[in-house]
RODO-2510 file (C-alpha; in nm, 4 decimals, decimal comma):
residues 356
     n   res          X          Y          Z
     1     m     0,3442    -0,7272     1,9887
     2     h     0,4671    -0,9354     1,6974
     3     e     0,7332    -0,8208     1,4517
     4     a     0,5965    -0,7892     1,1005
     5     m     0,7066    -0,9951     0,8043
     6     l     0,8002    -0,8444     0,4695
     7     y     0,9586    -0,5081     0,5406
     8     h     1,3021    -0,3535     0,5217
     9     k     1,4814    -0,0566     0,6724
    10     l     1,5320     0,2586     0,4684
    11     t     1,7201     0,4394     0,7459
    12     p     1,7925     0,3425     1,1074
    13     e     1,4463     0,4843     1,1885
    14     d     1,2287     0,4580     0,8744
    15     v     1,0996     0,1306     0,7288
    16     r     0,9385     0,0250     0,4017
    17     c     0,6523    -0,2247     0,4219
    18     d     0,6710    -0,4814     0,1389
    19     l     0,3423    -0,6575     0,2110
    20     c     0,1109    -0,4812    -0,0340
    21     w     0,1446    -0,2605    -0,3394
    22     h     0,1171     0,0611    -0,1389
    23     r     0,4691    -0,0137    -0,0090
    24     c     0,4272     0,2436     0,2674
    25     r     0,7271     0,4311     0,4014
    26     i     0,6580     0,4410     0,7748
    27     k     0,8313     0,6689     1,0207
    28     p     0,8712     0,5918     1,3930
    29     g     0,5441     0,6275     1,5793
    30     r     0,3383     0,6068     1,2603
    31     r     0,1297     0,3361     1,0933
    32     g     0,0848     0,2299     0,7335
    33     r    -0,2305     0,2945     0,5305
    34     c    -0,3848    -0,0207     0,6722
    35     g    -0,3730     0,1213     1,0240
    36     v    -0,2496    -0,2061     1,1755
    37     r     0,1242    -0,2084     1,0987
    38     g     0,3286     0,0348     1,3035
    39     n     0,6903     0,1484     1,3273
    40     i     0,8105     0,1330     1,6863
    41     g     1,1712     0,2368     1,7305
    42     g     1,2705     0,1455     1,3755
    43     t     1,1056    -0,1991     1,3796
    44     l     0,7784    -0,2729     1,2009
    45     y     0,5187    -0,4549     1,4096
    46     t     0,1794    -0,6024     1,3316
    47     l    -0,0713    -0,4770     1,5857
    48     v    -0,3285    -0,7496     1,5142
    49     f    -0,1333    -1,0756     1,5228
    50     d    -0,3721    -1,2386     1,7705
    51     r    -0,6553    -0,9855     1,7878
    52     v    -0,9475    -1,1591     1,6178
    53     a    -1,2379    -0,9181     1,5686
    54     s    -1,4781    -1,1520     1,3860
    55     l    -1,5128    -1,5291     1,4042
    56     t    -1,7945    -1,7334     1,2489
    57     i    -1,8682    -2,0835     1,1264
    58     d    -2,0381    -2,0799     0,7874
    59     p    -2,1138    -2,2937     0,4842
    60     i    -1,8218    -2,2388     0,2488
    61     e    -2,0622    -2,1118    -0,0196
    62     k    -2,1460    -1,8068     0,1930
    63     h    -1,8009    -1,6716     0,1076
    64     a    -1,8455    -1,7192    -0,2694
    65     f    -1,6505    -2,0428    -0,3029
    66     f    -1,8780    -2,2558    -0,5198
    67     h    -1,6120    -2,4885    -0,6619
    68     f    -1,4091    -2,5746    -0,3546
    69     r    -1,5381    -2,8707    -0,1537
    70     p    -1,9026    -2,7643    -0,1829
    71     g    -2,1269    -2,8417     0,1105
    72     t    -1,8582    -2,8194     0,3788
    73     y    -1,8233    -2,5734     0,6642
    74     a    -1,5459    -2,3231     0,7271
    75     l    -1,4214    -2,1182     1,0187
    76     a    -1,4095    -1,7588     0,8921
    77     l    -1,2077    -1,4937     1,0719
    78     a    -1,0820    -1,1384     1,0493
    79     t    -0,9034    -0,8647     1,2381
    80     v    -0,9660    -0,4932     1,2048
    81     g    -0,7901    -0,2966     0,9304
    82     c    -0,7725    -0,2758     0,5522
    83     n    -0,5225    -0,1374     0,3029
    84     w    -0,8043     0,0012     0,0827
    85     r    -1,0745     0,2561     0,1560
    86     c    -1,3642     0,1391    -0,0608
    87     r    -1,6379     0,4007    -0,0481
    88     y    -1,9151     0,1417    -0,0245
    89     c    -1,7502    -0,0991     0,2220
    90     a    -2,0111    -0,3024     0,4091
    91     s    -1,7551    -0,3898     0,6796
    92     y    -1,6256    -0,0367     0,7291
    93     a    -1,6829    -0,0490     1,1063
    94     l    -1,4027    -0,3067     1,1255
    95     s    -1,1966    -0,2321     0,8168
    96     q    -1,1590     0,1415     0,8739
    97     m    -1,1567     0,1494     1,2552
    98     p    -0,7751     0,1667     1,2998
    99     k    -0,7600     0,4692     1,0678
   100     g    -0,9831     0,6837     1,2882
   101     p    -0,8636     0,9623     1,5148
   102     h    -0,8008     0,7198     1,8013
   103     g    -0,6601     0,4352     1,5889
   104     r    -0,8523     0,1676     1,7785
   105     i    -0,7431    -0,1954     1,7660
   106     i    -1,0106    -0,4295     1,9005
   107     g    -1,0475    -0,8051     1,9112
   108     r    -1,0205    -1,0990     2,1450
   109     r    -0,6763    -1,2476     2,2062
   110     l    -0,6918    -1,5635     1,9973
   111     p    -0,3559    -1,7090     1,8880
   112     p    -0,3218    -1,9349     1,5820
   113     e    -0,3207    -2,2493     1,7958
   114     e    -0,6613    -2,1636     1,9406
   115     i    -0,8047    -2,0780     1,5994
   116     v    -0,7004    -2,4152     1,4593
   117     k    -0,8307    -2,5928     1,7694
   118     t    -1,1671    -2,4184     1,7293
   119     a    -1,1914    -2,5242     1,3642
   120     l    -1,1094    -2,8857     1,4466
   121     t    -1,3464    -2,8960     1,7447
   122     h    -1,6349    -2,7870     1,5241
   123     r    -1,5275    -3,0200     1,2431
   124     c    -1,4677    -2,7470     0,9900
   125     y    -1,3052    -2,8437     0,6627
   126     s    -1,1291    -2,5140     0,6019
   127     l    -1,0204    -2,1770     0,7356
   128     i    -1,1299    -1,8655     0,5476
   129     y    -0,9550    -1,5335     0,6062
   130     t    -1,2111    -1,2720     0,5057
   131     y    -1,4480    -0,9891     0,6101
   132     t    -1,1830    -0,7134     0,6157
   133     e    -0,8614    -0,7781     0,4168
   134     p    -0,6381    -1,0748     0,5032
   135     t    -0,3352    -0,9026     0,3536
   136     v    -0,3140    -0,6690     0,6533
   137     f    -0,3215    -0,9537     0,9068
   138     f    -0,0738    -1,1526     0,7009
   139     e     0,1293    -1,2805     0,9962
   140     l    -0,1825    -1,4266     1,1591
   141     v    -0,2899    -1,5796     0,8269
   142     f     0,0550    -1,7276     0,7655
   143     e     0,0976    -1,8884     1,1064
   144     t    -0,2638    -2,0103     1,1287
   145     a    -0,2491    -2,1506     0,7756
   146     r     0,0790    -2,3279     0,8504
   147     l    -0,0635    -2,4906     1,1624
   148     g    -0,3984    -2,5595     0,9987
   149     s    -0,2377    -2,7318     0,7006
   150     a    -0,0472    -2,9608     0,9354
   151     h    -0,3844    -3,0697     1,0782
   152     g    -0,5497    -3,1227     0,7398
   153     l    -0,7395    -2,7937     0,7186
   154     r    -0,7636    -2,6087     0,3874
   155     n    -0,6822    -2,2373     0,3750
   156     l    -0,8732    -1,9834     0,1659
   157     i    -0,8586    -1,6050     0,1390
   158     v    -1,1154    -1,3521     0,0240
   159     t    -0,8973    -1,0648    -0,0891
   160     n    -0,8720    -0,7419    -0,2839
   161     g    -0,5658    -0,8886    -0,4542
   162     y    -0,3209    -0,6177    -0,3485
   163     l    -0,0572    -0,8544    -0,2096
   164     t     0,2933    -0,8192    -0,3496
   165     p     0,4419    -1,1158    -0,5393
   166     a     0,6741    -1,1763    -0,2422
   167     a     0,3773    -1,2067    -0,0064
   168     l     0,2014    -1,4517    -0,2373
   169     r     0,5139    -1,6643    -0,2741
   170     m     0,5530    -1,6817     0,1042
   171     l     0,1896    -1,7835     0,1564
   172     r     0,1671    -2,0249    -0,1368
   173     p     0,2745    -2,3477     0,0436
   174     y    -0,0343    -2,3211     0,2652
   175     l    -0,2837    -2,1475     0,0351
   176     d    -0,5479    -2,3638    -0,1332
   177     a    -0,7918    -2,1134    -0,2857
   178     a    -0,8634    -1,7428    -0,3237
   179     n    -1,1654    -1,5352    -0,4109
   180     v    -1,0383    -1,2077    -0,5552
   181     d    -1,2548    -0,8968    -0,5814
   182     i    -1,2434    -0,7203    -0,9169
   183     k    -1,4224    -0,3949    -0,8498
   184     g    -1,3772    -0,2418    -1,1934
   185     f    -1,1644    -0,2140    -1,5056
   186     d    -1,1270     0,1616    -1,5523
   187     e    -0,8122     0,2742    -1,3693
   188     r    -0,9302     0,6242    -1,2810
   189     r    -1,2635     0,5117    -1,1373
   190     h    -1,0940     0,2259    -0,9544
   191     r    -0,8587     0,4658    -0,7756
   192     w    -1,1470     0,6933    -0,6814
   193     m    -1,3644     0,4082    -0,5565
   194     c    -1,1009     0,2088    -0,3663
   195     g    -0,7964     0,4297    -0,3145
   196     a    -0,5815     0,1767    -0,4991
   197     r    -0,4666     0,0837    -0,8477
   198     r    -0,6405    -0,1779    -1,0573
   199     r    -0,3397    -0,3284    -1,2380
   200     p    -0,1789    -0,5038    -0,9356
   201     v    -0,5071    -0,6877    -0,8754
   202     f    -0,4969    -0,8339    -1,2239
   203     e    -0,1313    -0,9289    -1,1791
   204     c    -0,2211    -1,1019    -0,8525
   205     l    -0,4821    -1,3092    -1,0347
   206     r    -0,2272    -1,4108    -1,2967
   207     q     0,0209    -1,5087    -1,0277
   208     l    -0,2362    -1,7125    -0,8362
   209     k    -0,3300    -1,9023    -1,1527
   210     d     0,0358    -1,9622    -1,2386
   211     m     0,0933    -2,0960    -0,8867
   212     g    -0,1897    -2,3454    -0,9214
   213     v    -0,4151    -2,1886    -0,6565
   214     w    -0,7878    -2,2385    -0,7193
   215     v    -0,9347    -1,8952    -0,7989
   216     e    -1,2871    -1,7526    -0,8007
   217     v    -1,3693    -1,3860    -0,8664
   218     t    -1,6372    -1,1529    -0,7302
   219     t    -1,7544    -0,8240    -0,8842
   220     p    -2,0110    -0,5939    -0,7190
   221     i    -2,2181    -0,4157    -0,9839
   222     i    -2,2080    -0,0435    -0,8956
   223     p    -2,4380     0,1871    -1,0970
   224     g    -2,2466     0,4525    -1,2860
   225     h    -1,9056     0,3113    -1,1993
   226     n    -1,8567    -0,0385    -1,3383
   227     d    -2,1941    -0,1344    -1,4869
   228     s    -2,1441    -0,0383    -1,8519
   229     d    -2,1373    -0,3172    -2,1084
   230     a    -1,7825    -0,2199    -2,2075
   231     e    -1,6529    -0,2359    -1,8502
   232     l    -1,8210    -0,5653    -1,7694
   233     r    -1,7043    -0,7186    -2,0959
   234     a    -1,3461    -0,6075    -2,0277
   235     i    -1,3531    -0,7817    -1,6899
   236     a    -1,5080    -1,0983    -1,8342
   237     e    -1,2606    -1,1094    -2,1226
   238     f    -0,9680    -1,0710    -1,8846
   239     l    -1,0915    -1,3677    -1,6822
   240     a    -1,1417    -1,5690    -2,0000
   241     s    -0,7819    -1,4913    -2,1009
   242     l    -0,6671    -1,6655    -1,7824
   243     s    -0,9153    -1,9535    -1,7910
   244     y    -1,2723    -2,0033    -1,9075
   245     s    -1,3232    -2,2115    -1,5939
   246     i    -1,2731    -1,9279    -1,3427
   247     p    -1,6071    -1,8858    -1,1613
   248     w    -1,7282    -1,5241    -1,1779
   249     h    -1,9679    -1,4110    -0,9042
   250     v    -2,1578    -1,0916    -0,9845
   251     s    -2,3568    -0,9278    -0,7084
   252     a    -2,5702    -0,6198    -0,6597
   253     f    -2,4174    -0,3129    -0,4963
   254     f    -2,5968    -0,2048    -0,1795
   255     p    -2,5523     0,1504    -0,0481
   256     a    -2,3196     0,1672     0,2531
   257     y    -2,0487     0,3737     0,4220
   258     k    -1,9693     0,6820     0,2088
   259     m    -2,2166     0,5802    -0,0628
   260     k    -2,5319     0,5481     0,1471
   261     e    -2,7099     0,7945    -0,0812
   262     h    -2,6104     0,6086    -0,3986
   263     l    -2,8741     0,4090    -0,5839
   264     p    -2,8550     0,0316    -0,5370
   265     a    -2,7831    -0,1839    -0,8382
   266     a    -3,0837    -0,2789    -1,0473
   267     i    -3,1594    -0,6463    -1,0972
   268     e    -3,1314    -0,5821    -1,4707
   269     a    -2,7675    -0,4762    -1,4328
   270     v    -2,6749    -0,7946    -1,2480
   271     q    -2,8548    -1,0055    -1,5086
   272     r    -2,6762    -0,8156    -1,7853
   273     a    -2,3380    -0,8884    -1,6259
   274     y    -2,4352    -1,2548    -1,6138
   275     m    -2,5225    -1,2588    -1,9839
   276     i    -2,2005    -1,0786    -2,0778
   277     g    -1,9946    -1,3320    -1,8852
   278     r    -2,1705    -1,6175    -2,0602
   279     s    -2,1343    -1,4491    -2,4010
   280     v    -1,7543    -1,4313    -2,3751
   281     g    -1,7447    -1,8013    -2,2936
   282     l    -1,6992    -1,8154    -1,9166
   283     h    -1,8192    -2,1565    -1,8013
   284     y    -1,9396    -2,0552    -1,4578
   285     v    -2,1106    -1,7212    -1,3990
   286     y    -2,3123    -1,6759    -1,0822
   287     c    -2,5763    -1,4093    -1,0269
   288     h    -2,6235    -1,3276    -0,6595
   289     d    -2,9031    -1,1275    -0,4970
   290     l    -3,1721    -1,2549    -0,7367
   291     p    -3,4336    -1,4424    -0,5285
   292     g    -3,5830    -1,7404    -0,7065
   293     s    -3,3185    -1,7421    -0,9784
   294     a    -3,1271    -2,0521    -1,0872
   295     c    -2,8200    -1,8368    -1,1494
   296     t    -2,6397    -1,9644    -0,8401
   297     s    -2,6601    -2,3283    -0,9494
   298     t    -2,3658    -2,4941    -1,1220
   299     f    -2,4303    -2,6248    -1,4745
   300     c    -2,2138    -2,8557    -1,6824
   301     p    -2,0464    -2,6359    -1,9484
   302     h    -2,0875    -2,9115    -2,2085
   303     c    -2,4462    -3,0399    -2,1724
   304     r    -2,5959    -2,7851    -1,9261
   305     t    -2,6995    -3,0524    -1,6771
   306     v    -2,7444    -2,9094    -1,3275
   307     l    -2,4430    -3,0371    -1,1344
   308     i    -2,5027    -2,8509    -0,8093
   309     e    -2,8411    -2,7032    -0,7263
   310     r    -2,8454    -2,4011    -0,4961
   311     a    -3,0978    -2,1558    -0,3593
   312     g    -2,8877    -1,8460    -0,3185
   313     s    -2,5726    -1,9747    -0,1517
   314     t    -2,7500    -2,2719     0,0098
   315     l    -2,6581    -2,6070    -0,1434
   316     l    -2,9666    -2,8179    -0,2136
   317     a    -2,8249    -3,1071    -0,4170
   318     n    -2,4875    -3,2165    -0,5543
   319     r    -2,5234    -3,4546    -0,8496
   320     i    -2,1546    -3,4817    -0,9420
   321     v    -2,0274    -3,8399    -0,9668
   322     h    -1,6546    -3,9119    -0,9374
   323     d    -1,5765    -3,5447    -1,0125
   324     r    -1,7711    -3,5683    -1,3409
   325     c    -2,1035    -3,4705    -1,4901
   326     p    -2,3422    -3,7663    -1,4500
   327     q    -2,4897    -3,6998    -1,7954
   328     c    -2,1943    -3,6453    -2,0311
   329     g    -1,8929    -3,7348    -1,8184
   330     r    -1,7163    -3,3989    -1,8448
   331     i    -1,4845    -3,3156    -1,5532
   332     a    -1,6412    -3,0762    -1,3015
   333     d    -1,3948    -2,7899    -1,2622
   334     g    -1,2948    -2,7216    -0,9043
   335     v    -1,1420    -2,8853    -0,5984
   336     e    -1,2988    -3,1993    -0,4474
   337     m    -1,6346    -3,1427    -0,6106
   338     n    -1,7979    -3,4743    -0,5186
   339     p    -2,0853    -3,4818    -0,2672
   340     i    -1,9468    -3,4771     0,0862
   341     p    -1,9659    -3,7906     0,3024
   342     h    -2,2753    -3,8008     0,5197
   343     s    -2,0640    -3,7725     0,8365
   344     l    -1,9487    -3,4241     0,7382
   345     h    -2,3065    -3,2977     0,7486
   346     h    -2,3047    -3,3233     1,1272
   347     v    -2,1190    -3,0028     1,1938
   348     i    -2,1711    -2,8070     1,5138
   349     t    -2,2863    -2,4651     1,3997
   350     p    -2,2659    -2,2027     1,6741
   351     r    -2,4056    -1,8554     1,6440
   352     a    -2,1928    -1,5937     1,4704
   353     e    -1,9446    -1,4513     1,7162
   354     q    -1,8015    -1,1004     1,7261
   355     p    -1,5182    -1,1033     1,9824
   356     t    -1,4296    -0,7778     2,1539
***
């Protein structure tokens, strides 16, 4: 076992977890809402420090990072557990497993040193902490990111944005980019859908921007919950208030977990979200789940030249020259946006792995 970071004692037996905004009070023998942080004898432990439950090598675009070293590969990893309980979670088998009646913790023993070695062996450019919620395996993220940074790897998180400011400050020296899920704007519906408040997510986005971390945002379009024009406009306007250059990825909801009987999102709703984002002035809005659409390509905000052509999340061509539009010379917003050197195309790409 590995002692947890970011907690304090309330009594000789009870502890308060300071990792996420739930700030769970945890009694001896109990776990927090995430199911993977437990109080043992008055000390808080992470139960997943080296228990990797999912490990894959993917194009970075698969994880909705379109403006961070496009065309490179990343080692993506996760443990079980999540501090939310989204009713439509596509990864519920992993995210909710520790909360079941038996509180199962699965995963292969894979310490940070081995994770970094794997990424370097397969010539990955970055490490992405994703699939479940990296907040709840913070200690693994922190140590792997620290070691990875020392070896030149970039570190990215795909997160619900429920980290406390203290957690973000601790991770910041090693964090290069984040994709934050905004699942809605209405507070009441957000609590019902996710079991968490909406406001801390927005504060997390502000803090990430203030810290200089590259940020992209993803919103699943869920019929009857966040698909009204007013709701979508509120989200888009909030992003615009931070920066018009924040990429906004909108995707279609697909029935899963506790919402298997819910209708999937209509293509029209995803297209409408795209148009609303463009109408409020966002420079980069991406429409996923629309086969044959050009809405996942990157266009120059000034002259509308295609900078990066994609089919879905597959990069077909990168026409950026010296980080600028080849037509008008405007800077291409993002991190290391130039075409990758030819040598980086030769990445060993093993099959997706699900350690047990």
